[in-house]
C-alpha positions in Angstrom: -78.1 -2.9 -100.5 -75.7 -5.8 -101.4 -72.6 -5.8 -99.3 -70.9 -8.9 -100.7 -71.4 -12.4 -102.2 -69.1 -15.4 -101.6 -68.9 -18.3 -104.1 -67.4 -21.7 -103.2 -65.2 -22.7 -106.2 -63.4 -25.9 -107.3 -60.5 -23.7 -108.2 -60.6 -20.3 -106.4 -57.5 -18.9 -108.2 -59.0 -20.0 -111.6 -62.3 -18.4 -110.6 -60.6 -15.2 -109.7 -58.8 -15.1 -113.0 -62.0 -15.8 -114.8 -63.9 -12.9 -113.1 -61.0 -10.4 -113.4 -60.6 -11.3 -117.1 -64.2 -11.6 -118.3 -65.5 -8.7 -116.2 -62.5 -6.4 -116.7 -64.7 -4.0 -118.6 -66.7 -3.5 -115.4 -63.6 -2.7 -113.4 -63.4 -6.1 -111.6 -60.0 -6.7 -110.0 -58.4 -8.5 -107.2 -58.6 -6.5 -104.0 -57.2 -9.0 -101.4 -56.2 -12.6 -100.9 -55.5 -14.8 -98.0 -54.7 -18.5 -97.6 -56.7 -21.0 -95.6 -57.1 -24.8 -95.6 -58.2 -25.9 -99.0 -56.9 -23.0 -100.9 -57.0 -19.2 -101.2 -59.9 -16.9 -100.4 -59.8 -14.0 -102.9 -61.8 -10.7 -102.6 -62.7 -9.0 -105.9 -63.7 -5.4 -106.2 -64.8 -2.8 -108.6 -63.6 0.8 -108.8 -64.4 1.4 -105.1 -61.7 -1.1 -104.0 -64.1 -2.8 -101.6 -64.2 -6.6 -102.0 -67.9 -7.2 -102.8 -67.3 -10.6 -104.5 -65.4 -13.4 -102.8 -64.2 -16.7 -104.2 -62.9 -19.5 -102.0 -62.5 -23.2 -101.8 -65.4 -25.7 -101.6 -66.7 -26.1 -98.1 -70.0 -27.8 -99.0 -70.4 -30.3 -101.8 -73.5 -30.6 -103.9 -75.3 -28.7 -106.6 -75.7 -25.1 -105.6 -75.3 -22.7 -108.5 -76.5 -19.2 -108.0 -77.3 -16.2 -110.1 -75.0 -13.3 -109.8 -75.5 -10.0 -111.6 -72.7 -7.4 -111.9 -73.5 -3.8 -112.8 -72.0 -2.5 -116.1 -71.3 1.2 -116.7 -72.6 1.0 -120.3 -74.0 -1.2 -123.0 -70.5 -1.3 -124.5 -69.1 -2.8 -121.3 -71.8 -5.5 -121.4 -70.7 -6.3 -125.0 -67.1 -6.4 -123.9 -68.0 -8.9 -121.2 -69.5 -11.1 -124.0 -66.3 -10.9 -126.0 -64.1 -11.7 -123.0 -66.4 -14.6 -122.0 -66.2 -16.1 -125.5 -62.4 -15.7 -125.4 -62.3 -17.5 -122.0 -64.5 -20.3 -123.4 -67.5 -19.6 -121.2 -70.9 -20.9 -122.0 -73.1 -18.1 -123.2 -76.6 -18.5 -121.9 -78.1 -15.3 -123.4 -76.3 -12.9 -125.7 -76.6 -9.2 -124.9 -80.0 -7.7 -125.5 -82.7 -5.5 -124.0 -84.9 -7.4 -121.6 -88.1 -5.3 -121.6 -89.8 -7.8 -119.2 -87.4 -6.5 -116.5 -87.7 -2.8 -117.5 -87.4 -0.9 -120.8 -83.7 -0.1 -120.6 -82.4 -3.4 -119.0 -79.5 -4.6 -121.2 -77.7 -7.7 -120.1 -75.7 -10.8 -121.1 -75.9 -14.1 -119.2 -73.1 -16.7 -119.0 -71.8 -19.6 -116.9 -68.7 -19.2 -114.7 -66.2 -22.1 -114.3 -68.4 -23.6 -111.4 -71.6 -23.5 -113.4 -73.1 -20.3 -111.8 -75.4 -18.1 -114.0 -73.5 -14.8 -114.1 -74.8 -11.6 -115.7 -73.5 -8.2 -116.7 -76.3 -5.7 -116.8 -76.6 -2.0 -117.7 -79.8 -0.2 -116.6 -79.7 3.0 -118.7 -79.9 4.4 -122.2 -76.6 4.8 -124.0 -77.0 3.2 -127.4 
């Protein structure tokens, strides 16, 4: 159902680097980029190549963090996101675990991106 999400970032290129590095285990990569006043607008995709996540310059100031959950293909990929987030110096909000209050096989890690957004990698199935 989700087509795309766009995040306003203090440093769009830095945000794109963060997402493509920390979420590499989920297949996140840069799909396209264009310049506009204030900095680049960068579309990030998964394996399908479609830019579902966009990062761009700040248009509106103020406190507006969001929660963004990215689908992981396995629990190992969720764990890889944790390792990459630690290497990137991200704040870890919740280490990977099963969240039975969501459903019995919900396995996720929660962290902060460089702009303070609560970002999650989640796997919904059994695989260890």
